[in-house]
Each structure stands twice: as C-alpha cells, then as structure tokens.
N, CA, C and O atoms as a printed pandas DataFrame, in Angstrom:
     atom_number atom_name residue_name chain_id  residue_number  x_coord  y_coord  z_coord
0              1         N          MET        A               1   89.042   88.188  113.985
1              2        CA          MET        A               1   89.962   87.977  112.886
2              3         C          MET        A               1   89.185   88.138  111.586
3              4         O          MET        A               1   88.060   87.657  111.446
4              5         N          THR        A               2   89.801   88.811  110.662
5              6        CA          THR        A               2   89.145   89.026  109.367
6              7         C          THR        A               2   89.368   87.819  108.466
7              8         O          THR        A               2   90.329   87.070  108.644
8              9         N          PRO        A               3   88.477   87.635  107.500
9             10        CA          PRO        A               3   88.684   86.535  106.540
10            11         C          PRO        A               3   90.017   86.671  105.787
11            12         O          PRO        A               3   90.633   85.667  105.427
12            13         N          LYS        A               4   90.453   87.898  105.555
13            14        CA          LYS        A               4   91.720   88.114  104.844
14            15         C          LYS        A               4   92.896   87.582  105.661
15            16         O          LYS        A               4   93.783   86.927  105.114
16            17         N          ILE        A               5   92.909   87.858  106.962
17            18        CA          ILE        A               5   93.990   87.355  107.818
18            19         C          ILE        A               5   93.922   85.840  107.908
19            20         O          ILE        A               5   94.949   85.164  107.840
20            21         N          GLU        A               6   92.719   85.304  108.059
21            22        CA          GLU        A               6   92.573   83.852  108.123
22            23         C          GLU        A               6   93.104   83.200  106.850
23            24         O          GLU        A               6   93.804   82.189  106.912
24            25         N          ASN        A               7   92.776   83.768  105.715
25            26        CA          ASN        A               7   93.258   83.259  104.427
26            27         C          ASN        A               7   94.785   83.369  104.337
27            28         O          ASN        A               7   95.445   82.485  103.790
28            29         N          THR        A               8   95.329   84.440  104.869
29            30        CA          THR        A               8   96.781   84.631  104.846
30            31         C          THR        A               8   97.472   83.593  105.729
31            32         O          THR        A               8   98.535   83.084  105.372
32            33         N          ILE        A               9   96.878   83.278  106.870
33            34        CA          ILE        A               9   97.452   82.247  107.733
34            35         C          ILE        A               9   97.443   80.899  107.013
35            36         O          ILE        A               9   98.421   80.153  107.066
36            37         N          VAL        A              10   96.343   80.595  106.348
37            38        CA          VAL        A              10   96.249   79.338  105.596
38            39         C          VAL        A              10   97.311   79.302  104.502
39            40         O          VAL        A              10   97.961   78.278  104.291
40            41         N          LYS        A              11   97.482   80.419  103.811
41            42        CA          LYS        A              11   98.520   80.483  102.773
42            43         C          LYS        A              11   99.910   80.305  103.375
43            44         O          LYS        A              11  100.760   79.626  102.800
44            45         N          TYR        A              12  100.136   80.914  104.530
45            46        CA          TYR        A              12  101.425   80.760  105.210
46            47         C          TYR        A              12  101.681   79.295  105.529
47            48         O          TYR        A              12  102.770   78.778  105.279
48            49         N          LEU        A              13  100.678   78.632  106.079
49            50        CA          LEU        A              13  100.839   77.233  106.468
50            51         C          LEU        A              13  101.025   76.302  105.277
51            52         O          LEU        A              13  101.607   75.226  105.411
52            53         N          SER        A              14  100.534   76.713  104.118
53            54        CA          SER        A              14  100.695   75.886  102.918
54            55         C          SER        A              14  101.853   76.385  102.043
55            56         O          SER        A              14  101.995   75.975  100.891
56            57         N          ASN        A              15  102.668   77.267  102.606
57            58        CA          ASN        A              15  103.841   77.808  101.897
58            59         C          ASN        A              15  103.488   78.481  100.584
59            60         O          ASN        A              15  104.234   78.377   99.610
60            61         N          SER        A              16  102.354   79.173  100.551
61            62        CA          SER        A              16  101.972   79.852   99.315
62            63         C          SER        A              16  101.702   81.342   99.518
63            64         O          SER        A              16  101.141   81.989   98.634
64            65         N          ALA        A              17  102.087   81.890  100.656
65            66        CA          ALA        A              17  101.885   83.314  100.924
66            67         C          ALA        A              17  102.942   84.141  100.209
67            68         O          ALA        A              17  104.108   83.757  100.128
68            69         N          SER        A              18  102.509   85.277   99.696
69            70        CA          SER        A              18  103.440   86.190   99.039
70            71         C          SER        A              18  104.209   86.980  100.099
71            72         O          SER        A              18  103.879   86.928  101.284
72            73         N          ILE        A              19  105.223   87.701   99.668
73            74        CA          ILE        A              19  106.009   88.540  100.577
74            75         C          ILE        A              19  105.104   89.580  101.234
75            76         O          ILE        A              19  105.197   89.811  102.440
76            77         N          ASP        A              20  104.231   90.208  100.447
77            78        CA          ASP        A              20  103.323   91.208  101.003
78            79         C          ASP        A              20  102.405   90.591  102.063
79            80         O          ASP        A              20  102.169   91.190  103.112
80            81         N          GLU        A              21  101.895   89.399  101.782
81            82        CA          GLU        A              21  101.030   88.719  102.748
82            83         C          GLU        A              21  101.802   88.362  104.015
83            84         O          GLU        A              21  101.266   88.475  105.118
84            85         N          LEU        A              22  103.039   87.939  103.869
85            86        CA          LEU        A              22  103.867   87.624  105.036
86            87         C          LEU        A              22  104.133   88.867  105.880
87            88         O          LEU        A              22  104.164   88.797  107.108
88            89         N          ASN        A              23  104.325   89.998  105.215
89            90        CA          ASN        A              23  104.526   91.258  105.942
90            91         C          ASN        A              23  103.275   91.642  106.725
91            92         O          ASN        A              23  103.364   92.061  107.879
92            93         N          ILE        A              24  102.106   91.498  106.093
93            94        CA          ILE        A              24  100.835   91.801  106.758
94            95         C          ILE        A              24  100.655   90.870  107.958
95            96         O          ILE        A              24  100.262   91.312  109.037
96            97         N          LEU        A              25  100.939   89.604  107.770
97            98        CA          LEU        A              25  100.808   88.617  108.838
98            99         C          LEU        A              25  101.776   88.931  109.970
99           100         O          LEU        A              25  101.408   88.826  111.140
100          101         N          SER        A              26  102.975   89.306  109.650
101          102        CA          SER        A              26  103.978   89.642  110.658
102          103         C          SER        A              26  103.516   90.822  111.508
103          104         O          SER        A              26  103.663   90.803  112.730
104          105         N          GLU        A              27  102.967   91.834  110.873
105          106        CA          GLU        A              27  102.443   92.983  111.612
106          107         C          GLU        A              27  101.254   92.576  112.484
107          108         O          GLU        A              27  101.127   93.040  113.617
108          109         N          TRP        A              28  100.400   91.725  111.966
109          110        CA          TRP        A              28   99.215   91.279  112.705
110          111         C          TRP        A              28   99.622   90.486  113.941
111          112         O          TRP        A              28   98.993   90.608  114.993
112          113         N          ILE        A              29  100.662   89.680  113.821
113          114        CA          ILE        A              29  101.130   88.830  114.918
114          115         C          ILE        A              29  101.784   89.645  116.042
115          116         O          ILE        A              29  101.927   89.136  117.154
116          117         N          GLU        A              30  102.177   90.871  115.784
117          118        CA          GLU        A              30  102.798   91.690  116.824
118          119         C          GLU        A              30  101.858   91.918  118.009
119          120         O          GLU        A              30  102.320   92.145  119.127
120          121         N          ASN        A              31  100.560   91.863  117.776
121          122        CA          ASN        A              31   99.569   91.980  118.846
122          123         C          ASN        A              31   99.518   90.655  119.600
123          124         O          ASN        A              31   99.402   89.598  118.981
124          125         N          ASP        A              32   99.604   90.699  120.924
125          126        CA          ASP        A              32   99.689   89.475  121.726
126          127         C          ASP        A              32   98.486   88.555  121.546
127          128         O          ASP        A              32   98.656   87.339  121.466
128          129         N          SER        A              33   97.284   89.100  121.479
129          130        CA          SER        A              33   96.107   88.234  121.304
130          131         C          SER        A              33   96.107   87.603  119.915
131          132         O          SER        A              33   95.691   86.456  119.753
132          133         N          ASN        A              34   96.569   88.345  118.919
133          134        CA          ASN        A              34   96.680   87.778  117.565
134          135         C          ASN        A              34   97.745   86.690  117.518
135          136         O          ASN        A              34   97.603   85.693  116.809
136          137         N          LYS        A              35   98.810   86.896  118.281
137          138        CA          LYS        A              35   99.881   85.898  118.331
138          139         C          LYS        A              35   99.340   84.569  118.868
139          140         O          LYS        A              35   99.703   83.504  118.369
140          141         N          GLU        A              36   98.472   84.630  119.883
141          142        CA          GLU        A              36   97.870   83.418  120.439
142          143         C          GLU        A              36   96.968   82.727  119.422
143          144         O          GLU        A              36   96.972   81.501  119.320
144          145         N          ILE        A              37   96.201   83.505  118.676
145          146        CA          ILE        A              37   95.347   82.939  117.625
146          147         C          ILE        A              37   96.214   82.245  116.581
147          148         O          ILE        A              37   95.898   81.142  116.134
148          149         N          PHE        A              38   97.305   82.896  116.197
149          150        CA          PHE        A              38   98.222   82.320  115.205
150          151         C          PHE        A              38   98.814   81.012  115.724
151          152         O          PHE        A              38   98.900   80.033  114.983
152          153         N          LYS        A              39   99.223   80.992  116.992
153          154        CA          LYS        A              39   99.790   79.776  117.584
154          155         C          LYS        A              39   98.774   78.633  117.553
155          156         O          LYS        A              39   99.136   77.483  117.301
156          157         N          GLU        A              40   97.503   78.951  117.810
157          158        CA          GLU        A              40   96.467   77.924  117.762
158          159         C          GLU        A              40   96.319   77.354  116.353
159          160         O          GLU        A              40   96.167   76.144  116.183
160          161         N          PHE        A              41   96.363   78.223  115.346
161          162        CA          PHE        A              41   96.295   77.762  113.957
162          163         C          PHE        A              41   97.469   76.849  113.635
163          164         O          PHE        A              41   97.290   75.793  113.029
164          165         N          VAL        A              42   98.673   77.254  114.040
165          166        CA          VAL        A              42   99.875   76.470  113.752
166          167         C          VAL        A              42   99.797   75.120  114.462
167          168         O          VAL        A              42  100.113   74.086  113.873
168          169         N          TYR        A              43   99.378   75.130  115.723
169          170        CA          TYR        A              43   99.264   73.886  116.475
170          171         C          TYR        A              43   98.251   72.943  115.822
171          172         O          TYR        A              43   98.517   71.752  115.665
172          173         N          THR        A              44   97.102   73.477  115.447
173          174        CA          THR        A              44   96.068   72.660  114.802
174          175         C          THR        A              44   96.564   72.101  113.474
175          176         O          THR        A              44   96.334   70.933  113.161
176          177         N          HIS        A              45   97.237   72.931  112.703
177          178        CA          HIS        A              45   97.791   72.498  111.411
178          179         C          HIS        A              45   98.794   71.360  111.622
179          180         O          HIS        A              45   98.766   70.357  110.908
180          181         N          PHE        A              46   99.677   71.526  112.605
181          182        CA          PHE        A              46  100.661   70.492  112.902
182          183         C          PHE        A              46   99.984   69.196  113.331
183          184         O          PHE        A              46  100.350   68.115  112.868
184          185         N          ALA        A              47   98.991   69.306  114.220
185          186        CA          ALA        A              47   98.297   68.119  114.722
186          187         C          ALA        A              47   97.596   67.368  113.600
187          188         O          ALA        A              47   97.630   66.139  113.555
188          189         N          ILE        A              48   96.969   68.095  112.706
189          190        CA          ILE        A              48   96.285   67.455  111.580
190          191         C          ILE        A              48   97.296   66.764  110.666
191          192         O          ILE        A              48   97.102   65.611  110.280
192          193         N          ASN        A              49   98.361   67.461  110.326
193          194        CA          ASN        A              49   99.379   66.864  109.458
194          195         C          ASN        A              49  100.034   65.655  110.099
195          196         O          ASN        A              49  100.299   64.656  109.430
196          197         N          TYR        A              50  100.293   65.746  111.395
197          198        CA          TYR        A              50  100.916   64.626  112.095
198          199         C          TYR        A              50  100.002   63.408  112.078
199          200         O          TYR        A              50  100.449   62.292  111.815
200          201         N          SER        A              51   98.737   63.625  112.357
201          202        CA          SER        A              51   97.818   62.487  112.395
202          203         C          SER        A              51   97.623   61.887  111.011
203          204         O          SER        A              51   97.480   60.672  110.879
204          205         N          LEU        A              52   97.615   62.716  109.988
205          206        CA          LEU        A              52   97.495   62.187  108.627
206          207         C          LEU        A              52   98.726   61.369  108.264
207          208         O          LEU        A              52   98.609   60.284  107.695
208          209         N          ASN        A              53   99.877   61.876  108.584
209          210        CA          ASN        A              53  101.112   61.163  108.269
210          211         C          ASN        A              53  101.236   59.890  109.092
211          212         O          ASN        A              53  101.727   58.876  108.597
212          213         N          ASP        A              54  100.803   59.935  110.321
213          214        CA          ASP        A              54  100.882   58.765  111.183
214          215         C          ASP        A              54  100.007   57.638  110.648
215          216         O          ASP        A              54  100.437   56.485  110.635
216          217         N          SER        A              55   98.804   57.942  110.212
217          218        CA          SER        A              55   97.929   56.894  109.685
218          219         C          SER        A              55   98.468   56.356  108.370
219          220         O          SER        A              55   98.308   55.173  108.069
220          221         N          GLU        A              56   99.096   57.205  107.593
221          222        CA          GLU        A              56   99.692   56.740  106.344
222          223         C          GLU        A              56  100.850   55.780  106.639
223          224         O          GLU        A              56  101.038   54.787  105.937
224          225         N          THR        A              57  101.608   56.085  107.664
225          226        CA          THR        A              57  102.713   55.211  108.049
226          227         C          THR        A              57  102.195   53.857  108.486
227          228         O          THR        A              57  102.734   52.818  108.104
228          229         N          ARG        A              58  101.131   53.875  109.300
229          230        CA          ARG        A              58  100.559   52.611  109.756
230          231         C          ARG        A              58  100.024   51.805  108.578
231          232         O          ARG        A              58  100.189   50.586  108.543
232          233         N          LEU        A              59   99.392   52.459  107.621
233          234        CA          LEU        A              59   98.849   51.769  106.456
234          235         C          LEU        A              59   99.981   51.166  105.630
235          236         O          LEU        A              59   99.893   50.014  105.205
236          237         N          ALA        A              60  101.031   51.929  105.404
237          238        CA          ALA        A              60  102.168   51.420  104.626
238          239         C          ALA        A              60  102.804   50.227  105.328
239          240         O          ALA        A              60  103.150   49.238  104.684
240          241         N          THR        A              61  102.958   50.317  106.636
241          242        CA          THR        A              61  103.522   49.201  107.398
242          243         C          THR        A              61  102.639   47.970  107.281
243          244         O          THR        A              61  103.137   46.864  107.072
244          245         N          TYR        A              62  101.353   48.152  107.411
245          246        CA          TYR        A              62  100.393   47.048  107.313
246          247         C          TYR        A              62  100.470   46.376  105.938
247          248         O          TYR        A              62  100.355   45.155  105.832
248          249         N          GLN        A              63  100.662   47.176  104.895
249          250        CA          GLN        A              63  100.726   46.626  103.545
250          251         C          GLN        A              63  102.074   45.977  103.247
251          252         O          GLN        A              63  102.135   45.025  102.469
252          253         N          LEU        A              64  103.146   46.468  103.846
253          254        CA          LEU        A              64  104.481   45.954  103.546
254          255         C          LEU        A              64  104.862   44.721  104.363
255          256         O          LEU        A              64  105.618   43.878  103.881
256          257         N          LEU        A              65  104.360   44.603  105.574
257          258        CA          LEU        A              65  104.754   43.463  106.418
258          259         C          LEU        A              65  104.486   42.107  105.764
259          260         O          LEU        A              65  105.363   41.246  105.817
260          261         N          PRO        A              66  103.331   41.871  105.155
261          262        CA          PRO        A              66  103.130   40.574  104.503
262          263         C          PRO        A              66  104.118   40.328  103.359
263          264         O          PRO        A              66  104.559   39.196  103.157
264          265         N          LYS        A              67  104.462   41.362  102.623
265          266        CA          LYS        A              67  105.420   41.222  101.519
266          267         C          LYS        A              67  106.811   40.887  102.058
267          268         O          LYS        A              67  107.528   40.079  101.468
268          269         N          ILE        A              68  107.189   41.499  103.168
269          270        CA          ILE        A              68  108.485   41.221  103.773
270          271         C          ILE        A              68  108.523   39.782  104.289
271          272         O          ILE        A              68  109.527   39.085  104.139
272          273         N          SER        A              69  107.437   39.354  104.888
273          274        CA          SER        A              69  107.371   37.986  105.416
274          275         C          SER        A              69  107.494   36.951  104.313
275          276         O          SER        A              69  108.132   35.917  104.509
276          277         N          LYS        A              70  106.893   37.210  103.153
277          278        CA          LYS        A              70  106.958   36.286  102.017
278          279         C          LYS        A              70  108.369   36.168  101.478
279          280         O          LYS        A              70  108.769   35.100  101.015
280          281         N          GLU        A              71  109.126   37.250  101.531
281          282        CA          GLU        A              71  110.490   37.241  101.001
282          283         C          GLU        A              71  111.449   36.447  101.871
283          284         O          GLU        A              71  112.498   36.022  101.388
284          285         N          LYS        A              72  111.127   36.238  103.123
285          286        CA          LYS        A              72  112.008   35.493  104.044
286          287         C          LYS        A              72  111.901   34.076  103.760
287          288         O          LYS        A              72  112.556   33.264  104.415
C-alpha cells in the first residue's frame, strides 16, 4: 500500500476525503486484496473509537453517580 492510499483511507475514516480521493479509494478497493486491507483499517478504526467512547461513558457514569445520590 502506498502512503497516498493510506492517507486517503485515514481521510475517509475522518470524513475529510475529497470526491477525487474517494474515487481513487473506490478504484483501489475493487482489488480483493486491497478490499481486505481496507476492511482491516475500518475494523481497527471502529475498535479504537468504540473503546475510547466506552471509557468516556464509564468515566461520566463514575462522576455522575455521586451527584445523583446526593440529590436523592
């Protein structure tokens, strides 16, 4: 994979890819081995975002529970 394609995938995942970049990425994904690489990037991106959001949820819950208890 070229650095340009890798950068385009990152832009795609962060919703900042241009139309031209999306077209290039779409053509690149037509190759089955490239499609698997793309799926791995998407899966990793999802897993990272999920874990970040999950820990934020736990932190918010931890901070809010004492406040809720005081209000009762």
